[in-house]
Phi, psi and omega in degrees: 000127187278146172262135185247152176228141178270168189297321184292321176295319179299317179303316177295318178298325183292341184236022187264003175085358179261162181292140176207142172249114175254112188244121172267112187269008176286170181282168193299321179292320181292314182298313184293345178278329186189116182204169178288154187296320182264008182292135173264124179287123175220084184307140180300330181291346181235016191302308181295330182287331190239348185296318183300325180286318185276329179228079186286345183258116184285348178266002182291149176296120189233135178235131177249135177225162180216204180263013184087017186252009175094349181298322182297327178293320178293318178296321176300316180299315177298318178300316182293324177296333178274358176109004177284128195255341183236073184250127176232154178253134171293113182301117176086358175059210183294331173301320181290325173302313179293320181292337178281356178096011182262156186275136166256148189242144169267167175095185182232162179052042187305306180305318183291317178297315181294328179293324178301315179296319176299325181291318177297320179297320184278321187260350182054051183305126182296144181228155173234138176282161181300321181291324178292321177293316179302324179291321177296316183295319182293333179277351180078023175289144176297125175204131177258120180255112181254116181275116184279008182270167174294165182305313184297319176294320180301322183294339182283323176190150182203160175290131179304134181089354183283155177239133186281118176217090182310145188307324178296346182254354189299307181302325185284331194236347189298324182292333173285323185281327182229081184287335179280119183287358180258348184286125175303141176238129176246122177258133175226162169223204180278337183222258183234314194304301185293327176300309180296312183290329179289313180294320180290335175298311179294325175294316179299330179280357179073029180299132184290336181300146168296129186234135182224152165266133176284121186303112180065017170056212181297330182290322174298322177297315178296317181287342175272012177061038175257144184282136174269149170264156184228146179077026180294143178235003186286120187211167176307151170274150187304327184265022190271353181299148178214132178279013183304322182265012182299315176299320179295320183293319184286324176294320176303314184299315178295322178296329178270004177074036181275116174286150170253130190233153180263171185295324184296319177300313184295322177297320180291321177297320182296335180267003177281116185284351183257001181226144178268143181233136176234126177257116197245113178269115187264008182284184183285161175304323183289321177296317181298316183293332180285343180151132180220186180273139176305129177096001183267150166251154181276120179224085183306136191309313183296317180292325183294326174287314183290327188214058185301328183290353174273351182236332183233125180251007184239111178287128181095003176289162170277131180246121180247114184258149175212157172230203179287338184043200187067187182295345183260015176191232184073022184247309192291318181294314179304319182291312175299322178295326180297323180290314182301318176304317182291333174288351179094019178259152179280081183249144179217169178246135182281119176296128181092342176052232180300340184255016184283339187083002183289139173216122181238157177291149183261132176286117182263139175294142180297150177291128181279145178295146179274143179256141168300142187250162172227139178286162177298316181297321180292317180296324179297335180273354189253136175239008182252030178234160172255113182265127185237122180268119183256007180291176178302144181306319178290332173296316183299316180303320183292330181175127181211172177296131178306133179087349181285143174259156179264142174202175182212153194316306185298342182247004190296314180297320179295313185296336180253011179304128180087347179277119187260002180284165173294145184253135173243123177265144174245123182207150172284335182237112185299333181296314182300321179291316181296321179287326177295330180299339179296340176289346189260151181287335178235148181293123182273176172268159179238127176293117185300125179063021167066198183293332175302318180295320176302310181293321180296334178279358177082016181276156188287154174224153178234144175257143178226084188304335185244010181226125003293153178299165177305318184294332180273346181274071182290353182264004188231126180261101187297317189290336174287319187279320186298335182297333180264009185245032176082014180262096185296324181294323180295320177296320176297319179294317179296316178294326174293325176304306182302305184295338183269004186291327182294327177292348181264350185284142168272168183304322180291320180293318183290322183292342180291346180264144187235048177293000000 
């Protein structure tokens, strides 16, 4: 039996200073169209896969919301089965929140995007237009264009001549990448937030170079009818880090009230049953893979500021950041923590970083039940089964087993209603299929090794570019993706959405930021 909370009580809880996990369990496309400002996206299709990472303390106060369609109640039941003890459902979901007079927001990473707009408003971050930058480049003027996005995003499209240096790496690498203190530096991203935060990071650190944010990023470049490059690989070198800005980074952290704590303090915090703790390694993926502290999750510094809700699902939790520290670092964690403090989070820096000796228990995802499997060859010989593809809707459109239908966990039982045949699930992640199988009255089969094995066996696939239809693809947020696919109107709408965020905040939401 679900416990319910109304919108007004939830609004009080969100601002009472106590920890709370507000989980929106709708799929990505649904969430991105309309959700609460502080909601963390945790799609029901991925609930068991991600909840331990996002909400590692099972006794934390937790509220689950949906669109008023009952998915939240199913998710709440699953959370209780996993050991979460204080779970409530927002009565009536997002429609009830709106009817109570509160604002619903479109888009993703709302607090982070809004923060970028507030930073620009407060700091008057210098900007340069796409045409002005292009004119400088055409004239052969010295200018360094640093793209503050992760390497994978940079590879999709980039400003010609740009070099990939994710925001979390800027303070650590800029002096190696741009040794001349007179060279203008332009920081860009795909839109606004990382351009603004990256440029303002360098300004806060007192860099003598002229520093600018590229107005509206790659989208502004595209809207100015300038050609973007694709497949770019030009990025910072692995050995390009420099401790030159370490004194400035640590002075910035002190100015923003970032505490430095030792390993023994963090161990004591980890044993505190009434507070949630996240141990965050802000270094590069390669550094994290080479070795990290037990109990840490990888949270690249720039992305932690840009998309905190992808890593932290508990508002009010303690965030302990670390980097390599020692003479070879101690730059990245202080800078990231200084931004998080201004976002209103209880962020601190671990003294000694990777060399602190800290070791914490790791929050483990629950083990998924095993499903019986069927090989591609055996499935190809059967015509008496219902094949259901649980991969992303856009993957299904691009190519799937002929005759397979597309579905997703919250709709799986409905989509198979009345079908008495054996069911075969197709998924990239066997765990996702196993948890989805709980929705069915009988245990299904799983295609061994997924669609990749089907194709490797030389078996046929068919593409259906318009099926499932846009309305059925609840896992895909079209207005976020279309802006990068040659749709100028989508780009304009996205940029208008970003610049319009501040006008939608209520006084309590705005007061949560401490710029």
